[in-house]
N, C-alpha and C positions, 0 to 999 in steps of 0.2 A: 602511562598507555596513548596511544595514538589514537586522536580522531579524524574520524574521516566522514565528510557530508556533501550528501547529495545533493546537489539544486532542484530546485521544483521549478518547474515552467507555470505555475499558476501566477495570474497575473498580482495577486492577492499574497506571492510569497516577499516581495520588496516592499507588500506596506504593512504587514505582519511582523516579517523580518524572519522567519523560519528554513525550516533545508524539507526536501521528499522523504527523505532519512537520513541518521549516523547511524556510523558504525563505529562500536569501542570494541579493541578487541574483536573476540569471536561475535557479540552483540550486536545487533541490526534494528533498529525501529523503524520503521515508516509509521509517520502520523499520519493525522486526518485526513482520506485521500475520497475528495470530492467526485462525482460522474464529469468531468469534464476534460474536455479538451485543449489540445496546447493553446488554442486563440483564449478559451477562459467561456466559451461557449459550455451547457449543460447537454449532455449527450444523454439522450434516451428520456426528454421531456415525458412524465407519465408512466413509464412501465419502467416497476422495477427494477428489475430482471439485467433488461441494456446496462440500465447504471452502477447497480455490484457491476457487472463482467467489465465497466469502463473500470471501476474504481482498481477491481484485480489486474485489469490491462498495465494498467499505472504501477501499481504496487511493484507487479511483475517486473516492468522495465528498471525500477531505482534498487530491487533487490539484487538486479544483473551489475547494475552502476555496483554496488557495493560487492558486488563478490559473493552474493548468493544467491539462491533459486527460491521456489515455491518452497520446496521439497524443505527447506531448514524453518520454515514456520513451524513455531510454537506456541504462535495462541495469534490468536484475532478477536478485534473488537467490529461489533456489526452497529451501530448508530443508524436508527429507525424516524423517521417522523410517523408512521404510520404502522404499527405494529400486525397490525393485520396484512402486514407484504412481509413478513418473516419465510413463510414456505416459500415465496417465485422465491427470495435473497438464499432464503439455507439451501434449495435446489443449484445454484451457480456454484455459491461454494462447496458445494459435494461435488462439482466438476473440478475443480480445483483440488480440492482437498481430502477423496475417496480413501486414498490409501497413506495420507501424513498423518492424518488424523488430529490434528493443533487444537488445544483446550481453547472453545467460543465462551465468547459474551456477543450476548441479544438486549439491545435496551431502543427503547423508544425516549427520543427526546420533541422537546417541543416545536424545533422549525432549525435550519441552518439559514447561515448567511444570505442566501439564495432560495429563496422560494420556491424554483424548481426542483431542489434535490430533495430525494425521498429518503439517500442512503448517504453513510461517508465508511469509511473503513481502513481501520490503523492495524495493522499489524505489527510483530514480533519474531526477528527467527534468531537463533543459533547457527553457527560455519564454522567450520573447525580453519584454522589459518591455509592448513594441508587442500583441502577443499576451495576455497576461497583462490589461491593461488595459482591452482588445477584451469578453473573456471577460465580466468584471465590469460592464459598462459594461451586453451583453447579458444579463443577469439572474443572473448568480452570484452567489453568498454572497460578502459582503467577507473580503477577508482578516483574519484574528482576532489577538491578542495579540502586537503590533508592537511591539518591542524598540528603542533607538534609532533 
């Protein structure tokens, strides 16, 4: 089965050796996505809603590169350093997924590798090959990093 890698723009990607997302068949997994811009600067320091919004923007772009979209998401995982921020973060999640309604897990963690990060998000998506090819024909960026 073909394995497609979507590269990360994170400055940590080459150090750690990870991809932003991987697609295998119809399954797309987007790894822990931090609230950073393309230069590695934290977006929304101290603002959990702004941080999770940035995470979802990054995830949405990664899904598109893999021929998927937010409507294909079947699971989200929200990791928070302050569980009391869950309501602000959940409200933003609802803006993206109110109609799709994927399953969700919210977990408090002690910290991330950057002390300014309040949240990281992971998602899994399942997309039909027909849908992906249609999206690519309609102007999405082609899949990158294909293996096998």
